[in-house]
BAFI-3210 file (N, C-alpha, C; in Angstrom, 3 decimals, decimal comma, padded with zeros to 6 digits):
// residues 260
n [1|2|3|4|5|6|7|8|9|10|11|12|13|14|15|16|17|18|19|20|21|22|23|24|25|26|27|28|29|30|31|32|33|34|35|36|37|38|39|40|41|42|43|44|45|46|47|48|49|50|51|52|53|54|55|56|57|58|59|60|61|62|63|64|65|66|67|68|69|70|71|72|73|74|75|76|77|78|79|80|81|82|83|84|85|86|87|88|89|90|91|92|93|94|95|96|97|98|99|100|101|102|103|104|105|106|107|108|109|110|111|112|113|114|115|116|117|118|119|120|121|122|123|124|125|126|127|128|129|130|131|132|133|134|135|136|137|138|139|140|141|142|143|144|145|146|147|148|149|150|151|152|153|154|155|156|157|158|159|160|161|162|163|164|165|166|167|168|169|170|171|172|173|174|175|176|177|178|179|180|181|182|183|184|185|186|187|188|189|190|191|192|193|194|195|196|197|198|199|200|201|202|203|204|205|206|207|208|209|210|211|212|213|214|215|216|217|218|219|220|221|222|223|224|225|226|227|228|229|230|231|232|233|234|235|236|237|238|239|240|241|242|243|244|245|246|247|248|249|250|251|252|253|254|255|256|257|258|259|260]
n.u [049,612|052,879|055,550|058,290|057,579|056,034|058,110|059,536|058,096|057,552|059,947|059,989|058,546|059,715|062,089|060,692|059,426|061,291|063,252|061,211|061,677|063,905|063,869|062,048|063,246|064,995|067,628|068,540|070,099|070,354|067,690|067,272|068,835|067,656|065,362|066,319|067,022|064,464|063,285|064,749|064,145|061,608|061,341|062,941|061,133|059,014|056,391|054,476|054,275|051,257|050,860|052,444|051,276|048,929|048,825|050,268|048,140|046,281|047,261|047,695|045,046|042,881|040,125|036,803|034,199|031,334|028,379|025,733|023,518|020,808|018,923|015,923|015,878|015,221|015,533|015,028|013,584|013,023|013,355|012,624|013,362|015,706|017,571|017,466|018,826|021,293|022,270|022,486|024,430|026,554|027,550|028,479|030,503|032,770|031,661|030,157|026,547|025,724|022,858|021,163|018,871|017,578|018,403|017,335|019,169|022,028|024,764|027,818|030,124|033,702|036,995|038,414|038,755|036,442|034,308|033,900|033,302|030,981|029,439|029,043|027,784|025,465|024,352|024,411|022,779|020,329|019,466|019,171|017,054|014,900|014,891|014,099|011,390|009,932|010,126|008,944|005,898|005,099|005,266|003,255|001,106|000,635|000,367|-002,169|-003,322|-003,716|-005,371|-007,392|-008,364|-008,315|-010,405|-012,881|-012,661|-013,982|-012,095|-010,582|-008,966|-005,878|-005,997|-004,462|-002,411|-003,655|-001,976|000,022|-001,301|-001,895|-001,157|000,563|002,177|005,070|006,424|006,492|008,254|010,315|010,908|011,223|013,567|015,621|016,014|016,821|019,450|020,445|020,506|022,418|025,010|025,608|025,995|028,306|029,707|030,002|031,501|033,733|035,481|037,291|036,345|037,489|039,060|036,968|035,791|037,405|037,636|035,010|035,210|037,321|035,718|033,483|035,305|036,538|034,511|033,213|035,108|034,942|032,694|030,002|027,375|023,833|021,660|018,961|015,551|014,162|012,682|009,095|008,494|006,346|004,475|003,398|001,070|002,057|002,315|003,040|004,581|006,926|007,724|008,357|010,338|012,282|012,888|014,782|016,342|017,914|019,244|020,727|023,629|026,600|028,941|032,184|033,036|032,876|033,431|036,080|038,975|041,957|040,840|041,232|039,684|038,795|036,624|033,972|035,256|037,905]
n.v [006,725|006,330|008,275|007,861|006,528|008,062|010,325|008,444|007,810|010,428|011,052|009,393|009,845|012,515|012,057|010,583|012,856|014,530|012,430|012,639|015,106|015,187|013,987|014,960|017,454|016,363|015,697|012,219|010,601|011,390|011,091|008,069|007,599|008,475|007,557|004,287|004,646|005,211|003,272|000,961|001,824|001,272|-001,683|-002,408|-001,653|-003,194|-001,777|-000,181|002,517|003,366|002,765|004,553|007,134|007,012|006,757|008,863|011,172|010,196|011,276|013,763|014,762|013,265|010,804|011,744|012,658|014,332|016,668|017,809|020,153|022,237|025,034|024,275|021,870|019,690|018,326|014,907|014,911|013,740|014,738|013,731|015,023|016,421|014,506|013,240|015,311|015,746|013,235|013,099|015,440|014,350|012,478|013,398|014,688|012,695|011,793|010,334|009,544|009,146|008,563|009,361|008,252|008,561|011,196|012,565|013,871|014,594|012,847|013,786|012,038|011,624|012,393|015,476|017,223|017,102|016,965|019,242|021,075|019,507|019,430|022,476|023,029|021,608|023,199|025,522|025,024|023,868|026,418|028,316|027,144|026,850|030,118|030,317|028,844|030,845|033,344|032,453|031,531|034,179|035,961|034,435|034,892|037,686|038,379|037,016|038,454|040,551|039,794|039,323|041,999|042,708|041,409|042,415|044,946|044,193|043,321|041,046|038,919|036,956|033,766|032,668|030,210|028,181|026,127|026,981|027,268|024,785|021,773|020,185|021,774|022,615|020,249|019,207|021,266|021,271|018,553|018,997|020,586|019,381|016,931|018,651|019,386|017,001|016,240|017,778|017,738|014,818|015,086|016,784|015,184|013,325|014,999|015,620|014,006|011,268|008,008|005,775|007,035|008,151|005,614|004,467|006,593|007,039|004,121|004,234|005,738|003,991|001,860|003,131|003,827|001,510|000,492|001,929|002,047|000,710|-000,177|-000,340|-001,167|001,613|001,776|003,216|006,708|007,253|007,838|010,855|011,472|014,549|015,316|017,750|019,604|022,364|023,028|021,318|022,082|024,475|024,173|022,919|024,943|026,395|024,733|024,147|026,589|027,714|028,721|026,158|026,482|026,230|027,984|029,639|028,467|028,373|030,505|028,679|026,355|022,645|022,126|023,330|023,108|021,049|018,505|016,972]
n.w [-012,862|-012,375|-011,135|-012,429|-014,260|-015,748|-016,556|-018,020|-020,393|-021,221|-022,364|-024,080|-025,801|-027,018|-028,027|-030,261|-031,368|-031,683|-033,459|-035,875|-036,863|-037,484|-039,682|-041,305|-041,970|-044,127|-042,639|-042,434|-041,089|-038,771|-038,085|-037,613|-035,785|-033,434|-033,816|-033,309|-030,592|-029,668|-030,227|-028,699|-026,036|-026,134|-026,433|-024,083|-022,385|-022,788|-024,222|-026,661|-029,606|-029,116|-026,785|-025,077|-026,125|-025,394|-022,615|-021,638|-022,665|-020,961|-018,189|-018,930|-019,900|-017,875|-017,401|-015,916|-014,128|-013,764|-012,502|-014,623|-014,947|-015,542|-015,512|-015,592|-014,210|-011,415|-008,468|-007,730|-009,848|-013,159|-016,302|-019,641|-021,976|-021,022|-020,609|-022,982|-024,897|-023,394|-023,896|-026,805|-026,823|-025,437|-026,507|-028,918|-028,449|-027,337|-025,247|-022,098|-020,552|-017,235|-015,720|-012,497|-010,567|-008,650|-007,679|-009,995|-011,476|-014,202|-014,967|-016,346|-018,243|-019,185|-020,729|-019,120|-020,931|-022,698|-021,401|-020,141|-022,362|-023,176|-020,844|-020,697|-023,278|-022,731|-020,914|-022,518|-024,686|-023,401|-022,294|-024,645|-025,855|-024,302|-023,765|-026,645|-026,799|-025,790|-026,395|-028,871|-028,343|-027,215|-030,088|-031,153|-029,846|-029,459|-032,226|-032,274|-030,688|-032,600|-034,646|-033,214|-032,932|-035,512|-036,289|-034,838|-035,993|-038,285|-040,577|-042,671|-041,175|-041,208|-040,214|-036,921|-035,320|-033,159|-032,020|-030,322|-027,710|-026,440|-024,419|-025,612|-027,012|-025,936|-025,206|-027,992|-029,273|-028,111|-028,788|-031,734|-031,599|-030,413|-032,402|-034,632|-033,785|-033,158|-035,468|-037,210|-035,236|-036,479|-038,771|-038,792|-038,111|-040,029|-041,990|-040,822|-038,987|-038,442|-038,435|-037,293|-035,467|-033,956|-033,069|-031,271|-029,657|-028,298|-027,107|-025,041|-023,448|-022,590|-021,165|-019,153|-018,082|-017,208|-015,555|-013,549|-012,263|-011,091|-012,756|-013,085|-015,533|-016,481|-017,040|-019,298|-019,228|-019,580|-022,756|-023,628|-026,365|-028,315|-030,851|-032,442|-034,733|-035,193|-032,991|-033,406|-035,682|-035,292|-033,283|-034,585|-036,765|-035,193|-033,745|-036,327|-036,438|-034,198|-032,787|-032,873|-032,351|-029,943|-029,100|-026,516|-024,345|-021,619|-022,585|-022,507|-023,127|-024,263|-026,235|-028,717|-030,979|-032,225|-033,453|-032,876]
ca.u [051,057|054,139|056,675|059,196|056,924|055,570|059,412|060,139|057,412|057,685|061,163|060,226|057,876|060,237|062,381|060,091|059,379|062,881|063,293|060,688|062,038|065,049|063,575|061,044|064,244|065,945|068,641|068,106|070,984|069,891|066,563|067,604|069,585|066,868|064,106|066,866|066,864|063,316|062,689|065,496|063,546|060,172|061,747|063,283|059,752|057,953|055,811|054,863|054,254|050,293|050,746|053,116|050,488|047,460|049,483|050,506|046,915|045,812|048,123|047,721|043,579|042,306|038,805|036,283|032,730|030,517|027,160|025,617|022,764|020,148|017,736|014,649|016,123|015,085|015,813|014,050|012,431|013,089|013,296|012,855|014,016|017,234|018,144|017,992|019,295|022,660|022,993|022,814|025,438|027,708|027,888|029,114|031,621|033,321|031,634|028,975|025,903|025,008|021,294|021,136|017,024|017,031|018,405|017,210|020,269|022,729|026,259|028,651|031,419|034,443|038,198|038,301|038,686|035,787|033,405|033,786|032,637|029,768|028,623|028,948|026,840|024,323|023,736|023,843|021,140|019,315|018,804|018,460|015,781|013,707|013,996|013,653|010,078|008,861|009,615|007,713|005,085|004,812|005,000|001,656|000,078|000,786|-000,253|-003,565|-004,413|-003,674|-006,001|-008,581|-008,472|-008,510|-011,872|-013,749|-012,677|-014,651|-011,505|-010,743|-007,452|-005,049|-005,885|-003,508|-002,758|-003,855|-001,801|000,477|-001,796|-002,200|-000,031|001,726|003,350|006,555|007,224|006,834|008,822|011,875|011,574|011,900|015,017|016,635|016,382|017,601|020,767|021,196|021,092|023,385|026,119|026,054|026,304|029,332|030,764|030,120|031,633|034,936|035,725|037,758|035,845|037,631|039,186|035,883|034,992|038,389|037,513|033,592|035,371|037,411|034,887|033,085|036,213|036,916|033,100|033,310|036,605|035,126|030,969|029,169|026,330|022,897|020,416|018,302|014,323|014,095|011,483|008,043|008,021|005,019|004,830|002,198|001,094|001,892|003,099|003,247|005,645|007,573|008,356|009,251|011,795|013,257|013,953|015,622|017,611|018,771|020,115|021,260|025,032|026,883|030,283|032,459|034,117|032,148|034,144|037,416|039,726|042,155|040,263|041,878|038,862|037,680|035,527|033,439|035,605|039,590]
ca.v [007,001|006,948|009,809|007,497|006,012|009,515|010,939|007,335|007,598|012,005|010,873|008,103|010,695|013,514|011,456|010,214|013,867|014,369|011,676|012,949|016,612|015,629|013,164|016,352|018,474|015,456|014,697|010,646|009,688|011,533|010,274|006,654|007,183|008,836|006,209|003,428|004,853|005,134|001,296|000,286|001,962|000,406|-003,006|-002,976|-001,556|-004,024|-000,365|000,542|004,017|003,481|003,196|005,876|008,119|006,754|006,838|010,647|011,618|010,083|011,754|015,387|014,882|012,283|010,927|011,951|012,365|015,996|016,735|018,757|021,120|023,475|025,830|023,351|020,446|020,055|017,227|014,000|014,912|013,737|015,487|013,186|015,924|017,310|013,283|012,968|016,818|015,531|011,954|013,723|016,469|013,775|011,535|013,990|015,347|011,933|011,593|009,987|010,082|008,196|008,855|009,291|008,623|009,291|012,861|012,804|014,276|013,812|012,878|013,197|011,217|011,984|013,201|016,862|019,088|016,959|016,714|020,674|021,337|018,730|020,191|023,965|023,096|021,626|024,256|026,795|024,728|024,420|028,064|028,551|026,339|027,476|031,140|030,546|028,671|031,869|033,910|031,869|031,625|035,908|036,160|034,104|035,933|039,084|037,819|036,156|039,593|041,419|039,264|039,907|043,354|043,501|040,969|043,448|045,878|044,011|043,086|039,522|038,930|036,267|033,166|032,429|029,047|028,372|025,105|026,861|026,866|022,873|021,211|019,394|022,352|022,763|018,896|019,302|022,130|020,747|017,329|019,514|021,609|018,193|016,479|019,519|019,771|015,719|015,790|018,799|016,958|013,656|015,519|017,496|013,966|012,858|015,796|015,781|013,103|010,120|007,083|004,949|007,643|008,369|004,563|004,823|007,802|006,384|002,872|004,826|006,141|002,717|001,231|003,643|003,731|-000,056|000,210|003,098|002,208|-000,981|000,408|-000,785|-000,298|002,301|002,041|004,681|007,610|006,590|009,056|011,047|012,298|014,869|015,522|019,381|020,207|023,901|023,183|020,723|022,578|025,718|023,880|022,394|025,962|026,435|024,311|024,339|028,004|027,840|028,396|025,197|026,826|026,144|029,103|030,440|027,966|029,209|030,295|027,870|024,689|022,197|021,328|024,684|022,631|020,144|017,547|017,333]
ca.w [-013,619|-011,331|-011,594|-013,398|-015,619|-016,696|-017,544|-019,365|-021,046|-021,752|-022,674|-025,360|-026,931|-027,014|-028,717|-031,544|-031,819|-032,738|-034,738|-036,634|-037,329|-038,438|-040,826|-042,302|-042,779|-044,283|-041,964|-042,227|-040,446|-036,946|-037,264|-037,780|-034,590|-032,540|-033,739|-032,881|-029,298|-029,119|-030,445|-027,683|-025,230|-025,705|-026,788|-022,771|-021,095|-023,456|-024,611|-028,549|-029,427|-028,800|-025,073|-024,832|-026,216|-024,121|-020,926|-021,544|-022,511|-019,233|-017,272|-018,659|-019,865|-017,307|-017,417|-014,782|-013,890|-013,437|-013,234|-015,471|-014,289|-016,243|-014,789|-015,223|-013,278|-010,040|-007,162|-007,517|-010,910|-014,211|-017,614|-020,542|-023,021|-020,641|-020,907|-024,549|-025,134|-022,849|-024,510|-027,670|-026,779|-025,085|-027,918|-030,031|-027,683|-026,889|-023,439|-022,144|-019,481|-016,208|-014,774|-011,207|-010,969|-007,118|-007,699|-011,088|-012,072|-015,264|-014,688|-017,629|-017,743|-020,249|-020,509|-018,870|-022,020|-023,677|-020,226|-019,950|-023,231|-023,214|-020,142|-021,339|-024,695|-022,584|-020,320|-022,954|-025,389|-022,711|-022,189|-025,908|-026,536|-023,227|-024,149|-028,159|-026,797|-025,064|-027,719|-030,252|-027,884|-027,338|-031,023|-031,358|-028,691|-030,421|-033,296|-031,911|-030,637|-033,972|-035,257|-032,999|-033,675|-036,935|-036,889|-034,285|-036,816|-039,862|-041,488|-042,964|-040,693|-041,354|-038,758|-036,195|-035,650|-031,934|-031,143|-029,304|-026,418|-025,999|-023,929|-025,936|-027,654|-025,658|-025,693|-029,474|-029,569|-027,260|-029,605|-032,608|-031,295|-030,027|-033,328|-035,427|-032,667|-033,546|-037,372|-037,140|-035,086|-037,008|-040,048|-038,725|-037,718|-040,937|-042,887|-040,400|-038,666|-038,710|-038,157|-036,738|-033,690|-032,940|-032,230|-030,208|-028,212|-027,389|-026,568|-024,202|-022,319|-022,032|-020,599|-018,451|-017,149|-016,390|-014,884|-012,465|-011,984|-011,050|-013,587|-013,043|-016,400|-016,136|-017,510|-019,922|-018,906|-020,686|-023,807|-024,388|-027,746|-028,710|-032,197|-032,661|-035,658|-035,426|-031,454|-033,676|-036,873|-034,849|-032,284|-035,729|-037,123|-034,078|-033,564|-037,400|-036,786|-033,261|-033,091|-032,208|-031,619|-028,446|-028,827|-025,018|-022,985|-021,216|-023,878|-022,776|-023,506|-025,141|-027,545|-029,621|-032,125|-031,909|-033,704|-032,409]
c.u [052,107|054,939|057,313|058,845|056,752|056,751|059,555|058,873|057,028|058,930|061,146|059,398|058,787|061,193|062,129|060,012|060,445|063,301|062,316|060,775|062,558|064,525|062,694|062,060|065,216|067,268|068,393|068,897|070,624|069,262|066,309|068,031|068,886|065,619|064,469|066,622|065,170|062,707|063,678|064,629|061,895|060,568|062,021|061,693|058,547|056,318|055,709|054,249|052,818|049,916|051,345|052,124|049,397|047,637|049,547|049,062|045,999|045,924|047,530|046,297|042,848|040,633|038,017|034,698|032,450|028,542|026,685|023,882|022,261|018,968|016,478|014,631|016,245|015,358|014,713|013,248|013,072|012,910|013,469|014,099|015,382|017,908|018,368|018,976|021,241|023,048|023,340|024,323|026,660|028,087|028,345|030,281|032,825|033,219|030,741|027,796|025,988|023,598|021,571|019,822|016,856|017,171|017,543|018,159|021,201|024,070|027,195|030,007|032,286|035,653|037,555|037,877|037,322|034,854|033,114|033,140|031,302|028,746|028,468|027,763|025,322|023,481|023,598|022,510|020,178|018,154|018,337|017,165|014,605|013,176|013,485|011,721|009,496|008,600|008,871|006,263|004,264|004,414|003,682|000,809|-000,293|000,157|-001,700|-004,054|-004,779|-005,036|-007,427|-009,264|-009,447|-010,099|-012,632|-013,903|-013,869|-013,771|-011,412|-009,068|-006,988|-005,273|-004,626|-003,641|-002,465|-003,407|-000,662|000,297|-001,906|-000,814|001,023|002,753|004,718|007,154|007,332|008,114|010,779|012,286|012,284|013,680|016,192|017,090|017,114|018,963|021,275|021,519|022,572|024,990|026,036|026,292|027,806|030,673|031,291|031,005|033,460|035,670|035,927|036,720|036,001|038,695|037,724|035,419|035,561|038,198|036,179|033,983|036,329|036,955|034,407|033,920|036,384|035,407|033,052|034,205|036,044|033,581|030,883|027,661|025,450|022,068|019,882|017,054|014,717|012,592|010,403|007,944|006,688|005,453|003,164|001,900|000,360|002,752|003,607|004,672|006,727|008,833|009,062|010,491|012,274|014,134|015,120|016,682|018,466|019,897|020,672|023,192|025,797|028,545|030,525|033,249|033,785|033,051|035,461|038,573|041,304|042,280|040,829|041,301|038,250|036,956|034,582|033,937|037,542|040,253]
c.v [007,560|007,702|008,960|007,124|007,012|009,842|009,959|007,814|009,246|011,976|010,329|009,176|011,986|013,305|010,871|011,126|014,466|013,830|012,439|013,995|016,478|014,895|014,153|016,864|017,609|014,869|013,305|010,412|009,683|010,975|009,251|006,571|007,750|007,522|005,214|003,487|004,645|003,765|000,439|000,534|001,158|-000,992|-003,247|-002,537|-002,247|-003,040|-001,073|002,019|004,546|003,625|004,102|007,047|007,931|007,010|008,550|011,450|011,245|010,785|013,165|015,220|013,632|012,233|011,216|012,078|013,790|015,943|018,186|019,333|022,437|023,870|025,222|022,289|020,853|018,840|016,265|013,842|014,832|013,987|014,403|014,040|016,277|015,698|013,176|014,358|015,990|014,344|012,771|014,287|015,532|013,150|012,182|014,779|014,506|011,603|010,532|010,441|009,170|009,058|008,804|009,385|008,693|010,821|013,420|014,003|013,405|014,023|012,582|012,824|011,088|012,552|014,956|017,480|018,819|017,431|018,860|021,368|020,717|019,628|021,509|024,137|022,732|022,344|025,335|026,056|025,011|025,548|028,531|028,415|027,117|029,433|031,346|030,188|030,013|032,468|033,752|032,341|033,092|036,009|035,816|034,415|037,380|039,272|037,546|037,457|040,583|041,078|039,311|040,819|043,458|042,384|041,465|044,610|045,639|043,420|041,746|039,136|037,546|035,160|032,900|031,246|028,968|027,101|025,256|027,088|025,499|022,517|020,470|020,261|022,529|021,726|019,038|020,063|021,717|019,575|017,919|020,061|020,673|017,457|017,182|019,204|018,070|015,583|016,549|018,188|015,637|014,231|016,451|016,157|013,410|013,330|015,682|014,716|011,977|008,993|006,246|005,750|008,285|007,123|004,234|005,139|007,487|005,088|003,512|004,779|004,969|002,539|001,635|003,618|002,566|-000,156|000,897|002,677|000,718|-000,294|-000,851|-000,359|000,465|002,220|003,468|005,574|007,079|008,177|009,035|011,905|013,229|015,515|017,086|019,764|021,726|023,869|022,393|021,204|024,020|025,635|023,647|023,303|026,673|026,535|023,960|025,882|028,507|027,730|027,153|025,139|026,578|027,259|029,776|029,622|028,530|029,387|029,371|026,195|023,939|021,676|022,522|024,573|021,585|018,456|018,143|016,778]
c.w [-012,354|-011,933|-012,435|-014,213|-016,171|-017,156|-018,021|-020,462|-022,484|-022,861|-024,174|-026,280|-027,738|-028,196|-030,034|-031,778|-032,541|-033,609|-036,141|-037,509|-038,011|-039,741|-041,781|-043,001|-044,011|-043,844|-041,215|-041,571|-038,864|-036,924|-036,757|-036,336|-033,586|-032,426|-033,046|-030,805|-028,730|-029,060|-029,261|-026,377|-024,734|-025,763|-024,718|-021,736|-021,712|-023,278|-026,143|-028,239|-028,637|-027,146|-024,293|-024,851|-025,635|-022,898|-020,913|-021,798|-021,438|-018,441|-017,298|-019,131|-019,261|-017,504|-016,029|-015,018|-013,378|-013,440|-013,849|-015,303|-015,105|-015,501|-014,754|-014,365|-011,956|-008,895|-007,344|-008,545|-012,219|-015,129|-018,520|-021,467|-022,804|-020,988|-022,086|-024,913|-024,596|-023,695|-025,683|-027,801|-026,473|-025,516|-028,954|-029,735|-026,904|-025,232|-023,546|-020,681|-018,426|-015,494|-013,283|-011,137|-009,827|-006,883|-008,912|-011,997|-013,333|-014,949|-015,977|-017,398|-019,275|-019,442|-020,432|-019,509|-022,481|-022,423|-020,109|-021,193|-023,321|-022,013|-020,230|-022,501|-023,967|-021,740|-021,286|-024,168|-024,795|-022,949|-023,470|-026,267|-025,460|-023,589|-025,924|-027,667|-026,578|-026,099|-028,544|-029,648|-027,813|-028,822|-031,295|-030,545|-029,345|-031,451|-033,512|-031,709|-031,513|-034,588|-035,031|-033,241|-034,753|-037,286|-036,380|-035,515|-038,610|-040,962|-041,751|-042,265|-041,158|-039,734|-038,218|-035,750|-033,950|-030,948|-030,156|-027,532|-025,768|-025,460|-024,617|-027,011|-027,257|-025,621|-027,035|-029,759|-029,201|-028,636|-030,957|-032,892|-031,270|-031,674|-034,429|-034,726|-033,246|-035,113|-037,528|-036,940|-035,706|-038,473|-040,263|-038,893|-038,903|-041,719|-042,461|-039,583|-038,998|-037,773|-036,894|-035,063|-033,376|-032,171|-031,286|-028,951|-027,672|-026,780|-025,418|-022,861|-022,007|-020,999|-019,478|-017,367|-016,085|-015,497|-013,170|-011,530|-011,548|-011,234|-013,706|-014,399|-015,908|-016,947|-017,819|-018,903|-020,053|-021,636|-023,982|-025,287|-027,687|-030,218|-032,498|-033,583|-035,824|-033,769|-032,528|-034,830|-036,132|-034,274|-033,122|-036,243|-036,197|-033,953|-034,974|-037,327|-035,347|-033,269|-032,536|-031,775|-030,129|-028,033|-027,148|-023,867|-023,005|-022,521|-024,127|-022,855|-024,691|-026,711|-027,946|-030,591|-031,708|-032,591|-033,347|-034,033]
res [m|k|l|e|e|g|k|l|l|k|k|i|k|k|l|q|q|t|a|d|s|y|n|d|i|g|l|e|e|a|a|r|l|y|a|a|k|v|q|e|l|l|i|q|n|k|l|n|m|s|d|v|d|r|a|i|l|d|s|e|d|p|f|g|e|e|k|g|q|n|e|d|m|t|e|g|r|r|l|l|w|a|e|r|l|a|g|v|i|s|r|s|h|f|c|n|i|i|l|n|t|s|e|g|s|i|i|f|v|g|r|d|s|d|r|e|v|a|i|y|m|f|v|y|l|s|r|i|m|g|n|a|l|s|m|e|r|n|k|l|k|v|a|e|r|a|m|f|k|a|w|k|a|g|e|n|p|t|v|v|n|g|d|y|k|n|k|g|f|k|l|a|f|y|t|g|f|i|d|a|i|k|n|r|y|e|n|q|k|k|k|h|a|n|s|t|a|l|v|r|a|n|n|e|v|k|e|w|m|a|s|q|f|d|l|v|p|v|r|a|s|k|r|r|t|h|q|n|d|l|g|r|s|l|g|n|m|h|g|q|n|v|n|l|s|t|q|g|v|k|s|d|c|k|q|q|g|l|i|r]
***
């Protein structure tokens, strides 16, 4: 947006805000004068107020892209669970993702304020999920050792589920955790968000991506599933209890909650 255009748009916006303020306090004549000036400028420049609002937002909070990285991601290696978690989080924070298959990296695309929150939540939830997995495995190991001691002492111990040793435990745990996060985000959207605003915000991201990138469809990683009910249930429990607040993002962040 050129400097002159930016000044014009901000002038129109300020006039409209003044008109609204006068109208709110009952000064209808003053409100009409300012509203008439707004209409005059809009007609002269072939604009409408939605054009003004969108242009100002684009200048103050532009679209961009940035790599999201967690501790498990390494160059050239794709992680299905990381891609899925990034997809869930990005869509819930008005962003989208691009997969760089040659690097094994995930690129978050969206407005600066939304993208900052999405990347923060991706790193934060990845770390929480990994720590929770380690904690549950350690608890099961301790319980198993206690069970063995009780058995040697001739007692009748409670049998510990040994599924945590199986290869599928980690993936099932991550699947349960991400499923819970996805459901919680969807419930928050239904409860707080205007569906029209959500669709518009998501379409804006897609339109910007289409204008900036020559995107080629990426074949999804082959989904590996393991029937490990213990891992899935424990992961789901932690996903249900994890804090989804974005207050940890720097204090001047424009979006402090899930929904604007």
